[in-house]
C-alpha positions in Angstrom: 22.4 3.8 -4.6 24.2 7.0 -3.7 27.0 6.4 -6.2 24.5 6.1 -9.0 22.5 9.1 -7.8 25.7 11.2 -7.8 26.4 10.0 -11.3 23.0 11.3 -12.6 20.8 8.2 -12.2 17.4 8.0 -10.6 17.5 5.1 -8.1 14.5 3.1 -6.8 14.9 0.6 -4.0 12.9 -2.4 -2.8 12.9 -3.5 0.8 12.5 -7.2 -0.1 12.5 -9.6 -3.1 8.8 -9.8 -3.5 8.5 -6.0 -3.6 11.3 -5.9 -6.1 9.6 -8.4 -8.3 6.4 -6.4 -8.3 8.3 -3.2 -9.1 10.1 -4.8 -12.0 6.8 -6.2 -13.3 5.3 -2.7 -13.3 8.2 -0.9 -15.0 11.3 -1.7 -17.1 14.3 -0.1 -15.5 17.5 0.8 -17.3 19.3 -1.7 -15.0 18.2 -3.7 -12.0 20.7 -4.6 -9.3 19.3 -7.7 -7.5 20.9 -8.8 -4.2 21.2 -12.5 -3.7 20.2 -12.2 0.0 16.9 -10.4 0.4 14.1 -11.0 2.9 10.8 -12.7 1.8 12.2 -13.9 -1.6 15.9 -14.2 -2.4 17.5 -12.7 -5.6 17.6 -16.0 -7.5 14.0 -16.8 -6.7 13.0 -13.3 -7.7 14.8 -13.4 -11.0 13.5 -16.9 -11.8 9.9 -15.7 -11.2 10.5 -12.4 -13.1 12.0 -14.1 -16.2 9.1 -16.6 -16.3 6.7 -13.7 -16.1 8.6 -11.6 -18.6 8.4 -14.4 -21.2 4.6 -14.4 -20.9 4.4 -10.7 -21.7 3.8 -10.3 -25.4 3.7 -6.5 -25.3 6.8 -6.0 -23.0 9.2 -5.5 -25.9 12.3 -5.0 -23.7 14.3 -7.6 -21.8 15.2 -6.3 -18.3 19.0 -6.1 -17.7 19.7 -7.7 -14.3 22.9 -7.6 -12.4 23.1 -10.0 -9.4 25.1 -8.6 -6.4 26.3 -10.3 -3.3 29.1 -10.2 -0.8 28.9 -14.0 0.0 27.8 -15.8 -3.1 30.0 -18.7 -4.2 30.6 -20.0 -7.7 27.6 -22.3 -7.6 25.3 -19.5 -6.5 26.6 -17.2 -9.3 26.2 -19.9 -11.9 22.6 -20.6 -10.7 21.8 -16.9 -10.8 23.0 -16.6 -14.4 21.2 -19.8 -15.3 18.0 -18.3 -13.9 18.4 -15.1 -15.9 20.8 -12.7 -14.3 22.8 -11.0 -17.0 25.9 -10.2 -14.9 27.2 -10.6 -11.4 29.3 -8.3 -9.2 30.6 -8.7 -5.7 29.7 -6.2 -3.0 30.7 -3.7 -2.0 30.3 -2.1 -5.5 32.9 0.5 -6.3 32.6 3.4 -8.6 35.0 1.7 -11.0 32.9 -1.5 -10.9 29.7 0.5 -11.6 31.3 2.2 -14.6 32.4 -1.1 -15.9 28.9 -2.6 -15.6 27.3 0.4 -17.2 29.9 0.4 -20.0 29.4 -3.2 -20.8 25.6 -3.2 -20.6 23.5 -3.3 -23.8 22.9 -0.1 -25.7 19.4 0.0 -24.3 20.7 0.8 -20.8 20.7 4.5 -20.2 24.0 6.3 -19.6 24.2 9.1 -17.0 23.3 12.6 -18.3 26.2 14.8 -19.1 26.8 17.5 -16.5 26.0 21.0 -17.7 
């Protein structure tokens, strides 16, 4: 989170997957980084439930951009995450270069950091 904050982004964190699900249902974020291993509800379960909920929202208008992150996910986990609705996957730890690549390849609807003045 600190790398993003230093780059001009506002960062909001959840302590577990269920809290993250509720946060994403309440607000569309520019980008959501979802860890595969979270307490209460793991990242794949959270994204599955979120995408199902998102499809039912007629007035939502915007598809949440979700990046799955994990230090230990194998190829099967990554494919399952994408099948359930993750838009991208990155291995932890995330570097500044990786973050810039993700933000650069994200859809135009994803905010870019504010220019320093």
